[in-house]
C-alpha positions as CSV (number, residue, x, y, z in Angstrom):
1,M,-12.9,-35.4,47.5
2,K,-12.3,-31.8,46.5
3,K,-15.3,-30.5,48.4
4,R,-14.1,-32.3,51.6
5,N,-10.7,-30.7,51.2
6,D,-12.3,-27.3,50.8
7,Y,-14.4,-27.8,53.9
8,L,-11.2,-28.7,55.8
9,Q,-9.4,-25.6,54.6
10,V,-12.4,-23.3,55.4
11,T,-12.6,-24.8,58.9
12,I,-8.9,-24.2,59.6
13,L,-9.3,-20.6,58.4
14,L,-12.1,-20.1,60.9
15,I,-9.9,-21.4,63.7
16,L,-7.1,-19.0,62.7
17,S,-9.6,-16.1,62.5
18,L,-10.8,-16.8,66.0
19,L,-7.3,-16.8,67.3
20,I,-6.5,-13.5,65.6
21,L,-9.7,-11.9,67.0
22,T,-8.6,-12.6,70.6
23,G,-6.1,-9.7,70.3
24,C,-8.7,-7.1,69.3
25,G,-10.5,-6.6,72.7
26,G,-9.5,-4.8,75.8
27,K,-6.7,-6.0,78.2
28,E,-9.3,-7.0,80.9
29,N,-11.1,-9.5,78.6
30,K,-8.0,-10.8,76.9
31,N,-7.6,-13.9,79.0
32,A,-11.3,-14.8,78.9
33,D,-11.3,-14.3,75.1
34,V,-8.2,-16.5,74.7
35,E,-9.8,-19.2,76.9
36,K,-13.0,-19.1,74.9
37,A,-11.2,-19.2,71.6
38,E,-9.1,-22.1,72.8
39,T,-12.2,-24.0,73.9
40,Q,-13.9,-23.4,70.5
41,S,-10.8,-24.4,68.7
42,S,-10.5,-27.6,70.7
43,E,-14.1,-28.6,70.0
44,M,-13.7,-27.8,66.2
45,A,-10.4,-29.7,66.2
46,E,-12.1,-32.8,67.6
47,M,-14.9,-32.6,65.1
48,I,-12.5,-32.6,62.1
49,E,-9.8,-34.8,63.6
50,D,-11.1,-37.9,61.8
51,E,-11.5,-36.1,58.5
52,T,-8.1,-34.6,58.7
53,T,-6.5,-38.0,59.2
54,E,-8.5,-39.4,56.3
55,N,-7.6,-36.6,53.9
56,V,-4.0,-35.8,54.7
57,E,-2.6,-38.6,52.6
58,V,-4.9,-37.6,49.7
59,I,-3.7,-33.9,49.9
60,K,-0.1,-35.0,49.9
61,E,-0.7,-37.2,46.9
62,E,-2.4,-34.3,45.0
63,E,0.4,-31.9,45.8
64,A,2.9,-34.4,44.5
65,T,1.1,-35.0,41.3
66,E,-0.1,-31.4,40.7
67,P,2.4,-29.0,42.1
68,L,1.4,-25.3,42.3
69,E,3.2,-23.4,39.5
70,E,4.1,-19.9,40.5
71,E,4.6,-17.3,37.7
72,E,8.3,-16.8,37.1
73,V,9.3,-13.1,37.7
74,I,12.8,-12.1,36.7
75,H,14.1,-8.7,37.9
76,V,16.7,-7.2,35.6
77,S,18.8,-4.0,35.9
78,S,21.0,-4.1,32.8
79,T,20.5,-4.6,29.0
80,E,22.4,-7.8,29.2
81,E,20.1,-9.2,31.9
82,F,17.0,-8.0,30.1
83,L,17.9,-9.6,26.8
84,E,19.1,-12.8,28.4
85,A,15.8,-13.2,30.4
86,I,13.6,-13.1,27.3
87,A,11.8,-16.4,27.0
88,P,8.3,-17.8,26.7
89,G,6.1,-17.7,29.8
90,V,8.2,-15.3,31.9
91,T,7.5,-12.0,33.4
92,I,10.4,-9.5,33.3
93,F,10.5,-6.6,35.7
94,V,12.8,-4.0,34.4
95,E,14.2,-2.0,37.3
96,P,13.9,1.8,37.1
97,G,16.7,3.2,35.0
98,Y,17.8,4.4,31.5
99,Y,18.7,1.5,29.2
100,N,20.6,2.3,26.1
101,M,20.6,-1.1,24.4
102,S,23.0,0.0,21.7
103,E,25.8,0.5,24.1
104,Y,25.7,-3.1,25.2
105,L,25.1,-4.4,21.6
106,K,28.2,-2.7,20.4
107,E,30.2,-4.7,23.0
108,V,28.5,-7.9,21.8
109,Q,29.4,-7.2,18.2
110,M,33.1,-6.7,19.1
111,R,33.4,-10.1,20.7
112,K,34.9,-12.5,18.3
113,D,34.4,-15.6,20.5
114,Y,30.6,-15.2,21.0
115,D,27.8,-15.7,18.5
116,W,24.7,-14.1,20.1
117,N,22.2,-15.5,17.5
118,A,23.5,-19.0,18.0
119,E,23.3,-18.8,21.7
120,H,20.0,-17.2,22.3
121,P,16.9,-19.1,21.0
122,Y,14.4,-16.2,21.3
123,V,16.4,-13.0,20.7
124,K,18.1,-12.3,17.4
125,L,20.3,-9.4,16.4
126,E,19.6,-8.3,12.8
127,D,21.8,-5.8,10.9
128,C,20.4,-2.6,9.7
129,Y,21.9,0.3,7.9
130,D,23.5,2.0,10.9
131,G,23.6,-0.7,13.6
132,V,21.7,-3.7,14.8
133,E,18.0,-4.3,15.7
134,V,16.7,-6.5,18.5
135,V,14.2,-9.0,17.2
136,I,12.2,-11.2,19.6
137,K,10.9,-14.4,18.0
138,N,8.5,-17.1,19.1
139,A,8.4,-15.9,22.7
140,D,4.7,-16.6,23.6
141,D,3.2,-15.4,26.9
142,L,6.0,-12.9,27.6
143,T,5.4,-10.0,29.9
144,I,7.8,-7.0,30.1
145,M,7.0,-4.4,32.7
146,G,8.5,-1.3,34.4
147,D,7.8,0.4,37.6
148,A,4.0,1.0,38.1
149,E,4.7,4.1,40.1
150,S,5.9,6.0,37.1
151,L,6.5,4.8,33.5
152,A,9.1,7.6,33.0
153,Q,11.4,5.9,35.5
154,T,12.1,3.0,33.1
155,E,13.2,4.0,29.7
156,I,14.6,1.8,26.9
157,V,16.3,3.4,23.9
158,V,18.4,2.6,20.8
159,E,20.8,4.7,18.9
160,P,20.5,3.5,15.2
161,R,18.1,5.6,13.2
162,Y,17.2,2.5,11.0
163,A,16.5,0.2,13.9
164,A,13.3,-0.4,15.8
165,V,13.6,-0.3,19.6
166,L,12.0,-3.8,19.7
167,S,10.6,-6.0,17.0
168,F,8.4,-9.0,17.8
169,I,7.9,-11.8,15.3
170,N,5.5,-14.7,15.7
171,C,4.7,-14.0,19.4
172,C,1.4,-14.5,21.1
173,D,0.0,-13.3,24.4
174,L,2.4,-10.4,24.8
175,N,2.1,-7.8,27.6
176,L,4.2,-4.6,27.9
177,S,3.5,-2.0,30.5
178,F,4.9,1.0,32.4
179,L,7.7,1.6,29.9
180,T,9.1,4.6,28.0
181,M,10.6,3.7,24.6
182,G,12.2,5.7,21.8
183,H,15.4,6.6,20.0
184,T,18.2,8.6,21.6
185,E,17.9,11.6,19.3
186,T,15.2,13.2,17.2
187,G,15.5,13.8,13.5
188,D,15.2,11.7,10.3
189,C,14.6,8.1,11.0
190,S,13.7,4.9,9.2
191,G,13.0,2.6,12.2
192,N,9.9,2.4,14.3
193,V,9.6,2.2,18.1
194,L,7.7,-1.2,18.3
195,N,7.2,-3.7,15.5
196,F,4.7,-6.6,15.6
197,Y,4.8,-9.1,12.7
198,G,2.7,-12.3,12.8
199,C,1.8,-11.6,16.4
200,K,-1.5,-12.2,18.3
201,N,-3.1,-11.0,21.5
202,I,-0.9,-8.1,22.4
203,T,-1.6,-5.8,25.3
204,L,0.2,-2.5,25.9
205,S,-0.6,-0.5,29.1
206,A,0.7,2.8,30.3
207,M,3.4,3.1,27.6
208,D,5.2,6.2,26.3
209,L,6.4,5.6,22.7
210,Y,8.1,8.6,21.2
211,G,10.1,9.6,18.0
212,C,12.2,9.8,16.1
213,G,10.6,6.5,15.2
214,V,8.9,6.5,11.8
215,Y,5.9,5.1,13.5
216,A,5.3,4.4,17.2
217,I,3.7,1.1,16.4
218,E,3.8,-0.9,13.2
219,T,2.0,-4.1,12.6
220,G,2.1,-6.6,9.6
221,K,1.9,-10.2,8.4
222,G,-1.4,-11.1,10.0
223,T,-0.9,-9.4,13.3
224,G,-4.2,-8.8,15.2
225,D,-5.9,-8.5,18.6
226,L,-3.8,-5.5,19.7
227,Y,-5.1,-3.7,22.8
228,V,-3.5,-0.4,24.0
229,Y,-4.5,1.3,27.2
230,S,-3.6,4.7,28.7
231,S,-0.6,5.2,26.5
232,T,1.0,8.1,24.7
233,L,2.3,7.8,21.1
234,R,4.1,11.0,20.2
235,D,6.6,13.0,18.1
236,C,7.2,10.4,15.4
237,S,8.6,11.5,12.0
238,Y,5.7,9.9,10.0
239,G,2.8,9.0,12.4
240,S,1.6,7.2,15.4
241,L,0.4,4.0,13.7
242,N,1.1,1.9,10.6
243,I,-1.4,-1.0,10.7
244,A,-1.1,-3.2,7.6
245,E,-2.1,-6.8,6.8
246,G,-4.1,-6.9,10.0
247,V,-6.2,-10.0,11.0
248,G,-8.3,-9.2,14.1
249,I,-9.1,-6.3,16.3
250,F,-7.0,-3.2,17.0
251,E,-8.2,-1.1,20.0
252,F,-6.9,2.0,21.7
253,H,-8.4,3.1,25.0
254,D,-7.7,6.4,26.7
255,C,-4.6,7.0,24.6
256,T,-3.0,10.3,23.4
257,F,-1.7,10.8,19.9
258,T,0.3,14.0,19.5
259,G,3.3,15.7,18.0
260,S,3.9,13.5,15.0
261,C,4.2,14.8,11.4
262,W,1.2,12.9,10.3
263,G,-1.4,10.6,11.8
264,G,-0.3,7.4,10.3
265,S,-1.7,4.7,8.1
266,Y,-4.3,1.9,8.3
267,D,-4.8,-0.8,5.8
268,N,-8.5,-1.3,6.4
269,S,-8.9,-4.8,5.1
270,V,-12.0,-6.9,5.6
271,D,-10.1,-9.0,8.2
272,S,-9.4,-6.1,10.6
273,E,-11.2,-3.4,12.6
274,L,-9.7,-0.3,14.2
275,Y,-11.3,1.3,17.3
276,F,-10.4,4.4,19.3
277,Y,-12.1,4.9,22.7
278,N,-11.9,8.1,24.6
279,C,-8.6,9.1,22.9
280,I,-7.0,12.5,22.4
281,F,-5.7,13.5,19.0
282,G,-3.2,16.4,18.2
283,E,-3.5,18.5,15.1
284,E,-1.7,16.4,12.5
285,E,-3.3,13.2,14.0
286,T,-6.7,14.8,13.7
287,N,-6.2,15.7,10.1
288,T,-5.6,12.1,9.4
289,W,-7.9,10.0,11.6
290,F,-10.9,12.4,11.7
291,F,-11.5,11.8,8.0
292,W,-10.5,8.2,7.8
293,S,-13.3,5.8,6.7
294,D,-13.9,2.3,8.1
295,I,-12.6,3.1,11.6
296,H,-14.6,3.5,14.8
297,T,-14.1,6.5,17.1
298,I,-16.0,6.7,20.4
299,D,-16.0,9.7,22.7
300,C,-12.7,11.0,21.3
301,T,-11.2,14.5,21.6
302,W,-10.0,16.2,18.4
303,A,-7.8,19.2,17.7
304,E,-8.9,21.9,15.3
305,I,-9.3,20.6,11.8
306,T,-7.3,22.3,9.2
307,E,-7.6,20.1,6.1
308,Y,-7.3,16.5,5.0
309,P,-4.5,15.7,5.1
310,D,-2.4,18.6,6.4
311,Y,0.8,18.4,4.2
312,E,3.4,21.1,4.2
313,Y,3.8,20.7,0.5
314,V,1.0,22.3,-1.5
315,P,1.7,22.5,-5.2
316,I,0.7,25.4,-7.5
317,F,-2.5,24.6,-9.4
318,E,-2.8,26.1,-12.8
319,P,-4.6,23.7,-15.2
320,E,-4.3,26.0,-18.1
321,N,-0.5,25.9,-17.9
322,M,-0.1,22.2,-17.3
323,E,1.3,19.8,-20.0
324,E,0.5,16.2,-20.4
325,I,3.5,13.8,-19.9
326,P,4.0,10.1,-20.5
327,C,2.9,7.5,-18.0
328,D,5.8,6.5,-15.8
329,E,5.4,3.5,-13.4
330,Y,8.3,4.6,-11.2
331,A,6.8,8.1,-10.8
332,L,3.4,6.8,-9.9
333,A,4.3,4.0,-7.5
334,D,4.9,4.4,-3.7
335,V,3.7,8.0,-3.7
336,P,0.6,9.1,-1.7
337,W,-1.6,11.0,-4.1
338,I,-4.1,13.3,-2.6
339,G,-7.3,14.6,-4.2
340,Y,-7.2,18.4,-4.8
341,A,-10.4,19.1,-6.7
342,I,-13.3,17.5,-8.5
343,V,-14.2,18.9,-11.9
344,N,-17.7,18.7,-13.5
345,P,-16.8,17.5,-17.1
346,E,-19.9,19.3,-18.5
347,S,-19.8,22.7,-16.8
348,G,-16.2,22.8,-15.8
349,E,-17.2,23.7,-12.2
350,M,-14.6,22.8,-9.7
351,T,-15.1,21.6,-6.1
352,Y,-12.1,21.6,-3.9
353,L,-11.3,18.7,-1.6
354,P,-12.0,17.8,1.1
355,Y,-15.5,19.3,1.5
356,E,-18.4,18.6,3.9
357,T,-21.6,17.2,2.4
358,E,-25.1,18.1,3.5
359,D,-25.4,15.1,5.8
360,G,-22.2,16.1,7.7
361,T,-19.8,13.6,6.1
362,F,-16.6,14.6,4.2
363,E,-15.7,13.8,0.6
364,Y,-12.0,13.3,-0.2
365,V,-9.9,11.2,-2.6
366,Y,-6.7,9.3,-1.8
367,L,-4.7,7.1,-4.1
368,E,-1.7,4.8,-3.5
369,L,-0.1,2.5,-6.0
370,S,2.7,-0.1,-5.4
371,E,5.5,-1.3,-7.6
372,D,3.9,-4.8,-7.6
373,H,1.1,-3.2,-9.6
374,T,-1.5,-3.4,-6.8
375,G,-3.0,-0.4,-5.0
376,W,-6.1,1.2,-3.8
377,V,-8.3,4.3,-4.3
378,E,-10.3,5.8,-1.4
379,Y,-13.2,8.0,-2.3
380,G,-15.2,9.3,0.6
381,E,-16.7,6.3,2.3
382,Q,-15.7,3.9,-0.5
383,K,-12.3,2.1,-0.9
384,Y,-11.4,0.2,-4.0
385,D,-8.6,-2.3,-4.4
386,V,-7.0,-2.1,-7.8
387,T,-4.4,-3.6,-10.1
388,W,-2.8,-1.3,-12.6
389,E,-0.4,-0.9,-15.5
390,C,0.8,1.9,-17.8
391,E,0.0,1.7,-21.5
392,D,1.0,4.5,-23.8
393,D,0.3,7.7,-22.0
394,V,-2.4,6.4,-19.6
395,A,-2.4,4.3,-16.5
396,Y,-5.2,1.8,-16.3
397,L,-6.6,0.8,-12.9
398,Q,-9.0,-2.2,-12.7
399,T,-11.0,-2.4,-9.5
400,A,-12.0,-5.6,-7.8
401,E,-15.6,-4.7,-8.7
402,G,-14.7,-4.8,-12.4
403,F,-14.7,-1.2,-13.6
404,Y,-11.7,0.9,-14.7
405,I,-10.2,4.1,-13.5
406,Y,-7.8,6.1,-15.8
407,L,-4.9,8.3,-14.9
408,T,-3.0,10.8,-16.9
409,R,0.1,12.6,-15.7
410,Y,0.7,16.3,-16.0
411,E,3.5,18.7,-15.1
412,L,3.7,22.4,-14.4
413,V,7.0,24.3,-14.4
414,K,6.9,27.4,-12.4
415,D,9.9,29.5,-11.2
416,D,12.3,26.7,-11.9
417,T,10.2,24.2,-9.9
418,T,8.3,21.3,-11.4
419,Y,5.0,20.3,-10.0
420,Y,3.4,16.9,-10.9
421,W,-0.3,16.3,-11.1
422,I,-2.6,13.4,-12.0
423,L,-6.0,13.7,-13.6
424,M,-8.1,10.8,-12.7
425,E,-11.2,9.8,-14.6
426,M,-13.6,7.8,-12.3
427,D,-17.3,7.3,-12.5
428,N,-17.8,10.1,-15.0
429,Q,-15.9,12.5,-12.8
430,L,-12.5,14.2,-13.3
431,I,-10.4,14.5,-10.2
432,W,-7.1,16.3,-9.8
433,L,-4.6,14.8,-7.5
434,Y,-1.1,15.9,-6.4
């Protein structure tokens, strides 16, 4: 029956096309064309008259049982309208303008007769150190878009330094496009721009995400399948990205990463893959991502490489004046330790890190330990997950592969400043880290 209905629809379209074409000729032939078209239309109408009668009831029945569902598009022009509109399966068009969400949220907090979290099933307000953060939960198939003519025309900001602009939890099939997002002022910050936790299948297109967010994008708790197109991630106090606990693909196409104090972080687990296609990297971002192992970069443009990584803090290195100090779990944990030099234990010859090998790859060392006694060591192209503990004056790190790495802490006091170092013994090599 569907084929017969399709034939009917195509035939009707042909009739309409003939009628429209009658207006395309000169004035002299207009009447003749009309008469000809009317004659053809009459003949076609007679041919399909019987089929029309037969199918009209079927069409009505199908329309009644399977109504055409149009995508719901909601136009909003205020923070209140925007937050109220958030729900699964809707498309929200944010009209051009500057939206300081914090101004409206302050009003909400002052209302004694209204409990936002009890009233809205998908948007929650969570307290942070200096305000509240907007958290969107369980809103699948949600689209939020600005004006396609210029993403700069639609800007969404928050004031609290410790709040993300938007956080998404357990949301699938998200689409954000043509939006500018950030904090109202630059400076120290502990909140990101966009957070995604436990989210899947996220698409960001033509976005401008700026500081003072710690990171422009942070993911965690099994988030994956994140695709970012033609977007800028800039001027963040830590870096562009913090991808952790990923499960799936993370792809960035034609994006620009610039102006941040560092490139960012990627927990390159076996369950995730990170790709950069035709992206542009600024100086600090280059110093991070150019040397990162287990990522894929295709046709990217890099800034001038200075060193890996490019930290402002470079300690004084005088091994002959360093003193060994006791192992301290709190001093070791949650600190990014960077390889400074590799020492040949037999000759004492020292090779500074990072350095380029004969085959064009770079050797570097990076260590990070957590308070829960887990961590990882990255050595060139190899990364080792470890568990660790302090015993006497040495920290013992056991790798998943079964071998041990040993750490000894040192300090150097110079001009009333104390510099802390680690001497790592790994695979018959001695490596200084700071």
